[in-house]
N, C-alpha and C positions, 0 to 999 in steps of 0.2 A: 297567857302568852307570855312565855318566859323573855328576859329582854337583860340588856349591859347597861353601864352607867358609864361615862368618860369622865375620869375623877384625875384632877389637877393638883401636884403639890406645889402652892402659890410661891415657895421660896424658890426652888430650884425651875420653875415650870415644865418639871419630866409629867406626862399625863400617861395613864394607864386604861384599859377597860376593863371594867368588874362585872363580871357573870351572875345575874341572879338566876334560881331555879324556883323563884315562883312566877306570877302572873301580873303584869302592869294593870293596874286597877283605876287608871285616871287621877282624878282630884284627891282621892285616898293616897296613891302611893306618891303623888307631889309633894302633898302635905306632910309625907314620912320623910321627904329628901328634903324639904324646906323648913320645919318649923316641929317636924318630929323626932324621934329618934335618931334618925340619919342625918338632921340638921346640924349635930354636934361634931366638932373635929375630931373627936376621941372614936367615933364609929365610922366616921368618912376616913380616919386612917388606917383603923384596921382593915377595911377594904380595901383602900390603896395598897397595904402592905399583902393582903391576901392573892391580889392580882399579880403582884411581883413574885409572888412562889415562897414567900417568907413564911418558915413555920410557925405556927400559932405559937409557940413558949416562947419565940422571940420578938413577938410583937409586942412594943409597948406605944401606947397611944394614948397620952393623955388628953385631958379636956382644955380646949384651948379654942379661939374663934380667927377665922379666915386663915389657916394655914393649909386648909383643902378647899378644894372646890369642884362642886358636880355639875360639870359644865350642859351634859344631856343626857338622856336617857334612849337608847338605841332599841326599837320594838324589832321582833320578829321580820314582820313585813318591811324594815328597813326603814321604817319612818321614824321623826324623831321628835322628842318632846326637850323643847330647853327649861333647866331648872335653874342654875344659878345663871346661866350664860359665861360669854367672854370674858366680859369686862368685870374688873371689883366695882 
């Protein structure tokens, strides 16, 4: 089941939904967004900018901590999986 994530820029509070073209895989996907590859701001930032339609060649997303927050995943059946949640 494909899914979306709600990503927030913590400085501006702007939020976007980023669509993924692969399936949610329970604990594996949750790990991927928290402690795995997409737990890092560089990948979260790239996803945020892609969701805004910024061309790949214009995306610059250096590694940092706490710049972006992945609030939740929204699955195809409209159920939600909390990832970072609302509060810092």
